[in-house]
C-alpha positions in Angstrom: 138.4 119.3 -4.7 139.6 121.5 -7.5 141.4 124.6 -6.2 143.1 127.0 -8.5 144.6 130.5 -8.3 142.4 131.9 -11.1 138.8 133.1 -10.8 137.3 129.6 -11.3 134.9 128.5 -8.4 135.9 126.0 -5.7 134.1 122.8 -6.4 133.5 120.6 -3.2 132.8 117.0 -4.3 130.8 114.5 -2.2 131.0 114.8 1.5 134.2 116.9 1.6 134.1 118.8 4.8 137.7 120.1 5.5 139.1 123.1 3.5 142.0 125.4 3.9 141.6 128.9 5.2 141.8 130.7 1.9 139.4 128.2 0.3 136.8 128.8 3.0 137.3 132.6 2.6 136.4 132.3 -1.0 133.5 130.0 -0.3 131.8 132.4 2.1 132.3 135.3 -0.2 135.4 137.3 0.9 137.3 138.8 -2.0 140.4 137.1 -3.3 143.4 137.7 -1.1 141.2 138.9 1.8 142.8 138.2 5.2 139.4 138.9 7.1 138.9 135.2 8.0 142.5 135.0 9.3 142.1 138.1 11.4 138.8 136.9 12.9 140.5 133.5 13.8 143.4 135.4 15.4 141.3 137.7 17.4 139.4 134.7 18.8 136.0 135.6 17.0 135.9 132.2 15.4 136.1 129.4 18.1 138.9 127.0 18.0 136.5 124.0 17.4 135.7 125.4 13.9 139.3 125.1 12.7 142.4 123.1 13.4 146.1 123.7 12.8 147.5 120.5 11.1 151.2 120.5 9.8 151.1 124.3 10.1 148.2 124.7 7.9 144.8 126.1 9.1 142.0 123.6 8.1 138.3 124.6 8.6 135.4 122.3 8.9 132.7 123.6 6.6 130.0 121.9 8.8 131.3 123.3 12.1 131.6 126.7 10.6 128.0 126.6 9.4 126.8 125.5 12.8 128.8 128.2 14.4 127.2 130.9 12.0 123.7 129.5 12.7 124.3 129.8 16.6 124.8 133.6 16.0 121.3 134.1 14.7 119.0 135.7 17.4 116.4 133.0 17.1 117.9 129.9 15.2 114.9 127.6 15.8 112.5 130.0 14.0 114.9 130.4 11.1 115.7 126.7 10.8 112.9 125.1 8.7 114.2 121.5 9.6 113.5 121.9 13.4 110.2 120.8 14.7 107.9 123.5 15.7 107.1 122.1 19.1 110.7 121.8 20.1 110.8 125.4 21.7 108.9 128.6 21.7 109.5 130.6 18.6 110.4 134.3 18.5 107.6 136.7 19.4 105.7 134.4 21.6 105.5 134.8 25.4 107.1 132.2 27.6 107.2 131.7 31.3 110.7 133.3 31.5 109.7 136.4 29.5 111.5 139.5 30.4 109.8 142.9 30.5 110.0 144.9 27.4 112.6 147.6 27.3 110.5 149.9 25.1 109.1 152.9 26.9 105.5 153.2 27.5 103.9 156.4 26.5 103.4 159.0 29.2 99.9 159.5 30.4 98.7 163.0 29.9 98.4 165.0 33.2 94.9 165.5 34.3 93.6 169.0 33.8 92.8 170.9 36.8 89.1 171.2 37.5 87.9 174.7 36.9 85.0 176.0 39.0 82.8 178.9 38.0 81.7 180.9 41.0 78.4 182.4 40.8 
């Protein structure tokens, strides 16, 4: 893995999966010197299985980070083109465990009172 302090991109060779925190931060698009990933880890937003502390250094697994991010999607099966379509119901289809919609139904107009003409 080539890592430098200038603006050259990080190159991951082969099946390299483990990277330091600042390298992952650059890989996922945070600006140079950003501590956003560190703060997310400290606040417990990023689960402990995604990273490990080895010799005082924070090392992330790219594969586990990607799996964690995919788990945050509202319907990962529908977005994942590698998953078989028959594995689960896709978004927007009704299942046996469907919950009632939270959208309000329009109010029915009140009936007009009948008007009788007396003759």
